[in-house]
N, C-alpha and C positions, 0 to 999 in steps of 0.2 A: 319822704326823701328830703335830704338837706340840700338847700341851694348853696352853691359855692360861687363866690364873686371875687374876681381878681382884677385889679388890686383891691384889697379890702376897703380902701378909703374912697371907692367910687361913689359918684353921686347917687343918693337914694332915689331922687326923682327920675334919673335916667334908668335905673334898675326897674323901678315901678313901671315906667313907660314901655320898656322893652318887654317885660312880662305881660303887660296889657296888649301889646302888639301880637305876641305869640297867642294869647287868648283869643284875639280877633281872628288870627289865622285859623285856629281851631274852630271858632264859631262859623266862619265863612265856609270851611270845608264841611262841617257837620250839616249846615243848612243848604249846602250846595249853592252858595252865593258867589257866583263867578265874579261879578263886579267888585264885591267886597274883598275877595281874594286878590284880585289884580291890583286893587288900590294900594296894596302893601309893597309893591315892587317898584324899583327904580326903572327908568326907561331902558337902561342898558344891562339890566340884571341877567345873570346866568342861573338857571335852575336845572337840577338833575332830578328827575322823578324817581319814585321808589322803584320803578321798573327799569331805570337806567337810561332814560331818554334825556339827552342834554339839549336844553332849549336856551337860545341866546337872544336877549332882547324881550321887552315886555310884549311886543306885538306877537312874537313867536310863542311866548308863554301863554298869551291870551288865546291864540288859535288852538293850541293843545288843550288848554283848560276848558274852553267852551265845548270841546268834544268829549272830554272824559269826566268832568266834574258832575254835570247833571246826571243823576241816576247812580252815581258812585256809592252813595250811602243809603240806597233803598233798603238794603238788608242788614245794615249795621251802622255803627257810628265810630268815633275816634275820640281819644282823650290825650291831651298834651300836658306834660309836666316839665317846666324849665328846671334843669338840673344845674346848669353852669352858665355864667356870663363872664366873658373875658373882654375887657376893654383894651383894644389894640392901640387906639388913640382916644382922646375925649369924644371924637365924632365917628369912630368905627368900633363896633362891638360884635362879638360872636356869641350867639346863644346856642347852647347844647340842650337838646330837648329829648325827653323820653316820650315815645308815642305808643299808645296801645289801642288796638282795634277791638271793638266790642260788638256784641249782638245788638240788634235794634232796640232791645229793652235795657241796654246798658250793662249786660252781664259779660264777664270775661270769657273769651272764646277758648275752646279746647280743640286742638293745641293753641296755645297762646300766640297771638300775632302781634309783633312789635316793630317799631322803627326807632332809629336814633338819628333824627335829622339835626343838621347844623345849619344855622342861618347867620350870614354875615350881613350886618346892618350898617348903613351909613346915614348920618344925620345931614340932611340937606334942607336949607331954609327952615330950620327948627323942626323938621319932621324926620323920624327914623324910617328908612325904607330898606327892603331887602335888596342887596346888590349881588348876593350869591347864596344859593341854597342847595344843599345836598340832602335829599330825602331818602336816607338809607334804610332799607328793610333789614330786619334781623332774621337770619335763617333760624328755623326752629331748633336745630341742633346746637346753636351757640348761646342759648338762654342761660346756661349755667357757666359760661366761660368767665 
């Protein structure tokens, strides 16, 4: 998949850092690392889960995550691929991600299960943090849309 970045003259260092943060998000979810996952969020972040639960504030996100993340990947795993980065300002960026759920041994599931999350990041004190995330599941019948 080709990564698109807008504007094209965006900082390569910022692009690499955002891709690394999405990779850390994937790692934290795959390893069910609640604290590693929560470290990526701003205190006032808004998160909408794949199941449509809206969570406001890191404390609320933490309470939810501590209930659902442990054991969530006991029978499978997930893969993230950053497809798009849009810089809204030099310190606010949107990452569009393709997410694929896999079997525990890393094989593609049938039917294929995917997500199209978007994460809005803000740089604060030289650190990119998620200020808003929409973790959207892709219905099976929309794969060819």
